[in-house]
LUMKOL-991546 format. One record per residue (C-alpha): residue number from 1; z, x, y. Coordinates in nm, 4 decimals. Each point is the difference from the previous one (the first is absolute). Layout:
N
NODE    nr         c3         c1         c2
NODE   NUM          Z          X          Y
...
***
This chain:
218
NODE    nr         c3         c1         c2
NODE     1    -1.3864   -10.4303   -22.9758
NODE     2    -0.0784    -0.3906     0.0884
NODE     3    -0.2742    -0.0418     0.3543
NODE     4     0.0800    -0.2539     0.2641
NODE     5    -0.3704    -0.1130     0.0594
NODE     6    -0.0884    -0.0910     0.3670
NODE     7    -0.1286    -0.3429    -0.0496
NODE     8    -0.0621    -0.0005     0.4267
NODE     9    -0.3783     0.0116     0.0971
NODE    10     0.0569     0.2719     0.2539
NODE    11     0.2568     0.3314     0.0149
NODE    12     0.1134     0.2036     0.2390
NODE    13    -0.2437     0.3110     0.0505
NODE    14     0.3046     0.2248     0.0580
NODE    15     0.0947    -0.0516    -0.3591
NODE    16     0.0019     0.3075    -0.1949
NODE    17    -0.1928    -0.1593    -0.2374
NODE    18    -0.2785    -0.0385     0.2347
NODE    19     0.0910     0.3712     0.1246
NODE    20    -0.0881     0.1274    -0.3609
NODE    21    -0.3004    -0.2220    -0.0177
NODE    22    -0.1390     0.1416     0.2866
NODE    23     0.1231     0.3441    -0.1159
NODE    24    -0.1551     0.0394    -0.3484
NODE    25    -0.3504    -0.1822     0.1765
NODE    26    -0.0041     0.2807     0.2240
NODE    27     0.0284     0.2573    -0.2973
NODE    28    -0.2242    -0.1734    -0.2240
NODE    29    -0.2724     0.0347     0.2931
NODE    30     0.1071     0.3347     0.0825
NODE    31    -0.0181    -0.1150     0.3444
NODE    32     0.2438    -0.0948     0.3087
NODE    33    -0.0713    -0.3664     0.1624
NODE    34    -0.0359     0.1144     0.3472
NODE    35    -0.3360    -0.1191     0.1314
NODE    36    -0.2266    -0.3052     0.0295
NODE    37    -0.2774     0.1954    -0.2584
NODE    38     0.3436     0.0486    -0.2280
NODE    39     0.0287    -0.3564    -0.0573
NODE    40    -0.3541    -0.0923    -0.0250
NODE    41    -0.0100     0.2131    -0.2812
NODE    42     0.3236    -0.1235    -0.1695
NODE    43    -0.1464    -0.3428     0.0548
NODE    44    -0.3599     0.1473    -0.2243
NODE    45     0.2454     0.1671    -0.2400
NODE    46     0.1848    -0.3350    -0.1078
NODE    47    -0.2947    -0.2098    -0.0297
NODE    48    -0.1518     0.3086    -0.2014
NODE    49     0.2781    -0.0163    -0.2372
NODE    50     0.1274    -0.3761     0.0316
NODE    51    -0.3362    -0.1812     0.0727
NODE    52     0.2565    -0.2233     0.2594
NODE    53    -0.0731     0.0281     0.3624
NODE    54     0.2111     0.1473     0.2516
NODE    55    -0.0334     0.0540     0.3662
NODE    56     0.0549     0.2759     0.2041
NODE    57     0.2149    -0.1877     0.2585
NODE    58     0.2648    -0.0987    -0.2910
NODE    59     0.0334     0.3525    -0.1117
NODE    60     0.0567     0.1293     0.3942
NODE    61     0.2413    -0.2827     0.0248
NODE    62     0.1786     0.1252    -0.3074
NODE    63     0.0331     0.3787     0.1063
NODE    64     0.1070    -0.1214     0.3071
NODE    65    -0.3414     0.1370     0.1669
NODE    66    -0.0440    -0.3547     0.2080
NODE    67     0.2849    -0.1952     0.0883
NODE    68     0.0903    -0.3241    -0.1699
NODE    69     0.2497    -0.1902    -0.1858
NODE    70     0.3068     0.1811    -0.1387
NODE    71    -0.1186    -0.1391    -0.3284
NODE    72    -0.2761     0.0211    -0.2774
NODE    73    -0.1259    -0.2193    -0.2505
NODE    74     0.0474     0.0475    -0.3821
NODE    75    -0.3577    -0.0887    -0.0361
NODE    76    -0.0582     0.3639     0.1710
NODE    77     0.3005     0.1662    -0.1707
NODE    78    -0.1842    -0.2071    -0.3501
NODE    79    -0.3456     0.1850     0.0519
NODE    80     0.0996     0.3350     0.1110
NODE    81     0.2351     0.0159    -0.2730
NODE    82    -0.2974    -0.0509    -0.2423
NODE    83    -0.1973     0.2686     0.1935
NODE    84     0.2873     0.2264    -0.1159
NODE    85    -0.0344    -0.1176    -0.3732
NODE    86     0.2870    -0.2204    -0.0232
NODE    87    -0.0280    -0.3636    -0.1203
NODE    88     0.1383    -0.1395     0.3503
NODE    89     0.2556     0.0147     0.2701
NODE    90     0.2744    -0.0689    -0.2861
NODE    91    -0.0838     0.2335    -0.2373
NODE    92    -0.0205     0.2656     0.2561
NODE    93     0.3733    -0.0470     0.1717
NODE    94     0.0720    -0.0103    -0.3761
NODE    95    -0.1124     0.3109    -0.0468
NODE    96     0.1244     0.2181     0.2869
NODE    97     0.3172    -0.1672    -0.0914
NODE    98     0.0307     0.1232    -0.3809
NODE    99    -0.1573     0.3962     0.2280
NODE   100     0.2615    -0.0198     0.2780
NODE   101     0.2099    -0.2875     0.0537
NODE   102    -0.1264    -0.2980     0.2156
NODE   103     0.1821     0.1648     0.3140
NODE   104    -0.1520     0.3178    -0.0385
NODE   105    -0.2781     0.1372     0.2780
NODE   106    -0.2088     0.3317    -0.0717
NODE   107     0.0405     0.0662     0.3793
NODE   108     0.2416     0.1542     0.2278
NODE   109     0.1704    -0.3088     0.1101
NODE   110     0.3556    -0.2265     0.1707
NODE   111     0.1340    -0.2428    -0.1627
NODE   112     0.1654    -0.2406     0.3196
NODE   113     0.2779    -0.1286    -0.3391
NODE   114     0.0539     0.3788    -0.0027
NODE   115     0.1059     0.0064     0.3480
NODE   116     0.3134     0.0469     0.1925
NODE   117     0.0549    -0.2627     0.2886
NODE   118    -0.0022     0.2735     0.3201
NODE   119    -0.2787     0.2505    -0.2157
NODE   120    -0.3172     0.0761     0.1841
NODE   121    -0.3487     0.0526    -0.1088
NODE   122    -0.2185     0.1890     0.2121
NODE   123    -0.3865    -0.0413    -0.0945
NODE   124    -0.3522     0.1549     0.1438
NODE   125    -0.3547    -0.1427    -0.0343
NODE   126    -0.3747     0.1347     0.1392
NODE   127    -0.0615     0.0317     0.2915
NODE   128     0.3123     0.1400     0.1235
NODE   129     0.2466    -0.3164    -0.0444
NODE   130     0.3998     0.0273    -0.0072
NODE   131     0.3009    -0.2321    -0.0904
NODE   132     0.3230    -0.0265    -0.1078
NODE   133     0.1640    -0.2687    -0.1455
NODE   134     0.3892    -0.1218    -0.0308
NODE   135     0.0864    -0.1855    -0.3177
NODE   136     0.1677    -0.3041     0.0654
NODE   137     0.0576    -0.1104    -0.3237
NODE   138    -0.1817    -0.3139    -0.2207
NODE   139    -0.3363     0.1817     0.0472
NODE   140     0.0048     0.0129     0.3863
NODE   141    -0.0390     0.2598     0.2227
NODE   142     0.0108     0.1049     0.3712
NODE   143    -0.2606     0.1981     0.1811
NODE   144     0.2350     0.2587     0.1823
NODE   145    -0.2609     0.2569     0.0906
NODE   146    -0.4406    -0.0598     0.0095
NODE   147    -0.2805     0.2170     0.1449
NODE   148    -0.3596    -0.0537     0.0283
NODE   149     0.1078    -0.3446    -0.2018
NODE   150    -0.0332    -0.3658     0.0876
NODE   151     0.3503    -0.0279    -0.1461
NODE   152     0.2461     0.0369     0.2921
NODE   153     0.3671     0.1089     0.0068
NODE   154     0.2043    -0.3256    -0.1002
NODE   155    -0.2804    -0.1736    -0.2157
NODE   156     0.1612    -0.1473    -0.3031
NODE   157    -0.1934    -0.0460    -0.3237
NODE   158     0.0489    -0.0142    -0.3847
NODE   159    -0.1107     0.2769    -0.2698
NODE   160     0.0812    -0.0185    -0.3994
NODE   161    -0.2073     0.3537    -0.0426
NODE   162    -0.0971     0.3148     0.1648
NODE   163    -0.2892     0.1880    -0.2225
NODE   164    -0.0921     0.3753     0.1431
NODE   165    -0.4046    -0.0313     0.0515
NODE   166    -0.0158    -0.3916    -0.0091
NODE   167    -0.0257    -0.2828     0.2778
NODE   168     0.3587    -0.1036     0.0810
NODE   169     0.0089    -0.4179     0.0330
NODE   170     0.2669    -0.0895     0.2454
NODE   171     0.0596    -0.4227    -0.0315
NODE   172     0.1893    -0.2009     0.2503
NODE   173    -0.0523     0.2422     0.3170
NODE   174     0.2116    -0.1299     0.2770
NODE   175    -0.1492     0.1812     0.3020
NODE   176     0.1446    -0.1466     0.3417
NODE   177     0.0250    -0.3710    -0.0448
NODE   178    -0.3313    -0.0412    -0.1470
NODE   179    -0.0078    -0.1487    -0.3296
NODE   180     0.0386     0.2004    -0.3141
NODE   181    -0.3291     0.1652    -0.1597
NODE   182    -0.1037     0.1516    -0.2731
NODE   183    -0.0882     0.3766     0.0698
NODE   184    -0.2292     0.2703    -0.1909
NODE   185     0.0914     0.4200     0.1404
NODE   186    -0.2089     0.2305    -0.0640
NODE   187    -0.2278    -0.1959    -0.1698
NODE   188    -0.2802     0.2157    -0.0745
NODE   189     0.1584     0.3391    -0.0935
NODE   190     0.3270    -0.1347    -0.1326
NODE   191     0.3695     0.1838     0.1363
NODE   192    -0.0832     0.3268     0.0103
NODE   193     0.4080     0.1156     0.0512
NODE   194     0.2673    -0.1484    -0.1538
NODE   195     0.3700     0.0602     0.0155
NODE   196     0.3524    -0.1067    -0.0259
NODE   197     0.2949     0.1006     0.2113
NODE   198     0.3448    -0.1435    -0.1384
NODE   199     0.2168    -0.1216     0.2896
NODE   200     0.2398     0.1882     0.1672
NODE   201     0.3125     0.0770    -0.1929
NODE   202     0.3346     0.1795     0.1649
NODE   203    -0.0901     0.3389    -0.0893
NODE   204    -0.3434     0.0047     0.0117
NODE   205    -0.3894    -0.1267    -0.0588
NODE   206    -0.1752    -0.0194    -0.2965
NODE   207    -0.3897     0.0190     0.0218
NODE   208    -0.2535    -0.0536    -0.3306
NODE   209    -0.3704     0.1048     0.1090
NODE   210    -0.1754    -0.2150    -0.2444
NODE   211    -0.3262     0.1676     0.0291
NODE   212    -0.3010     0.0199     0.2328
NODE   213    -0.3617     0.0642    -0.0299
NODE   214    -0.1571     0.2367     0.2660
NODE   215    -0.3073    -0.0561     0.1823
NODE   216    -0.2844     0.0061    -0.2453
NODE   217     0.1803    -0.0018    -0.2833
NODE   218    -0.1626    -0.1703    -0.2874
***
């Protein structure tokens, strides 16, 4: 299999490869990254294994615990890949491509490319936030319903991937007449519920519950 290596100096935080990297790091540490103490611990562990410095703030942004850009530097991915025992980021991507296929995501997820125009995505995140998004095509969505959220009905945004347990990164979020911005949903604990409802057809509507994380679940 031929692997195409991304030569860009940055990468989208929502990529399946980064989701898998974070999953493996948490599995290696037997610890979820949910609090400032967790990121301080990971920062120390990275230095201990690689003798390279990575600040807790950088790690918080990668995990979505802090707001920030929707992309991360490849230098960060290089260090974290070495932390897991790989030669670097390219080596990590090649290995997961061999194991799972380059588009495989371990956690329950929904890809925009698999949706049909009119499909609906329901998401929830803590504390008590709920939204319904309708797919418009070309990775674009419109907010149809929102409860206890900064997102409002009629807002539009772009998103390629929804992953249960991960923060949701929205790009080109348009709210009223304001210029488009990037926005992070569930930046501390990620999505705790994710479900897809296929668009209405003449005789029925098909609902697919992708998964949900109950309150207090690890």
